[in-house]
C-alpha angles and dihedrals in degrees: 000000000000098000099086098173091100089069090070088068095056129085090218088069113013100070094050089044092052092044092052091045092053092045092054090043093054095043090056097038089058097039094047093046089048095048094044092047093049098042099041101026108031114020124053102181125092096216092045091050095049090046092051092051092051093046092048091052092048093049091054093049099041095079089057088059096045104036108028092097090058091046092052094049091050097046096050093048101039137054102278092210090059090053090051090056092049096049092045090053088050090053091063091054093047092050091054087065092041091053089050090053091052092049095046098039086233108161097191091051091048092051092047091053090047091053090048090052087053089056090048091051092046091062094042094045100078091047100056092063102025093055093058098073088051095053102029134063117250094256090050097055097085091046092046091048090050091050092049090049092046091046090049092055094042085053089049088050094050094044092046093050094046093043090054094044095049094056098088134188120230124218091261091058097255122125130230137183107197094132091049089055090056093045097054090054093048093049091048090055091049090051091054090052094051091043089058089061096057108117118243115279104188122186114287122244107275094028113142117256117260103270109145121210101210093188096103099198095044093045092049094047092047093049096046093045092051090053106036095053087075103084098214092049090047092054094045093049094047090048091052090046092056089051093053093044090054091045091050092055093047097044094045092053102042097093097044090040091054095045102040105027101031099031091229136136134244093276089064091047088053090049090053093052091045094050090049091051094048091049095053090048091051092048091047093056095038095056091054089055092049094048093041092223095311114134105230141130093228096126099032099092094049092044091054092050090049089053090054093048093051092047091052091052089047089052091050093051095045092050090052094047111130118239116254104196120232099325116093119224123239123216094273094049092044093053090047090061115098095247098032099095091042092055089053089048091052092050091050091050092049090051097046091050090047093054092049090049101050109034098070089048093057090048088049091055094051096045100041097063132053115277089243089063103040098100092050090048091052089045091053088049090051091052093053092041092052091046090056091045095048090047090050093050092046091050089047093049091049092047092051091050089051091055102264108147123235090245092055090054088071088074089065089060093048093053092046091053091060090053090047090052091053091050091047090052091052091051091048091051093046100047115016 
């Protein structure tokens, strides 16, 4: 059954879909408003701006690396719907501090709220995929995973657009984000309401008893070791990790890339993030159609190579972008430039290929292991993913400090895509 739209009419899927959508929406509403406010309204130095973007990305991802083992233990041994309600209540509290940071232009408070949202997402992360095999039939899991991934990126799109729009410029040239502060609180409340409608998802028969190992390092090493020794899971997780590492580099650098390499304003940075989100959503749905509901890595190698090709063309066009003096371009002026539409096309191609690459791999993770182990498998994946992403942001931060331009960092993504294609081909040969 490869037409998954019918799932949106069922309570076994719709509430978790809406909750995940609102979570992604709010994450990106807050993050985009924060980044736009800091880069365009607080900092006025290219190196400082690129460093801030990389640090913000790393702070959000670090909790996934440190706490995913605890999240996986909890999710496999507890009612997943109960955890959803707890983390969504926590989101309201976190966004009170985030809203205060936006109102006060307080960078440390903004970063603290961002790190707390990373913790919130760490504990919700294993649930959004692990709950699907419990509530869906086997031939619905790929379609459900594709819808969740598409919904996530549509949420990213909506949050990104609204976050950029709600950072406003006053007549004196200063920026403010009062409306963004109100919006993040409202969305958090809506997410708590939808989370309360998620049907019970009690531990599966054979699930380990709830016995938390609070030693973070030991728990993480044990969980990852227990998962990665299975060759097909190892390949799938490393493939996904390369995707997220590449995405972390791209997303962290969009605002400074737009401002300092393309001489454009925050509306163009918002456009870039929006185009990327739409593309991943399109790729997520398209690959389910191509595979007709079958969980396989058939298209992953080609999709990774396509990502690399689009990134290389993006690099070429950014490096040849003509200088524009001191005046920043808006969306209309940017698209009127000779390479403007082609840069948007390249971003869209990268994102579509990315969605086609990663969605079957997530479905593979949740259908390859027993239902009683799905949350821990996703948690192990999140640990490795976040490790790759943190490493990528650290490398990027170091490179920027050493004088590597934001545009040149695109070459890192292109090289990584070739490695991802090779890993995807190995997984395809081993399992399909």
